[in-house]
C-alpha positions, 0 to 999 in steps of 0.5 A, a space after each residue: 533513481 530506478 524502480 524499487 522492489 519490496 518482499 511480500 508474504 506470498 507468491 503464486 508462481 514459486 518465484 520470490 514474492 516481490 512487488 515492484 514500486 515505480 519511481 512515480 509511486 515513490 515520488 508521490 509517497 515522499 510528497 504525501 509523507 510531508 503532510 501525513 505522518 506514518 504514510 510511508 510505512 503504512 503504504 509499504 505494509 499495504 503493498 506487501 499485503 496486496 493480492 495479485 490484482 492489487 486489491 487489499 482487504 484487511 482487519 483495521 485492528 490487526 493491520 494497526 498492530 502490524 504497523 505498530 500504530 493506533 487505529 486513529 493514526 492508521 486511519 489518518 495515514 490511509 485517508 492521506 494515502 487515498 487523498 494523494 491517489 496512492 490507493 484507489 477505491 477506498 471503502 469508507 463504510 468498510 473502514 467504519 466497520 473495522 476493515 480496510 478495503 482498497 486497491 493499489 494502482 497497477 500503474 504504481 505497483 506491479 508484481 511483474 519485473 519492470 522492463 527498462 528500455 
């Protein structure tokens, strides 16, 4: 399967705003979804909100509304994604304060069009 891309909310260079998801990320996400319900839509929504450097900072309550999940289910999905290594530098203290602070790995997600050899 080829790398996939997903539209995002913003673009810095006037190009269509896409994020490219590599095959490893898609495989790991599929595996995580077996153990953690809702992790696929949550991860795709997180990726669409990531800044160019992969960092994410969101209100938990607002993000739960966007994902159409309860805070409890959103929190479980985010902890599952962190446990699966799909998000990094997850700030647990911030989550207790109602914020989501984490990083999406640049090896799994990129804003650059992938070059295939």
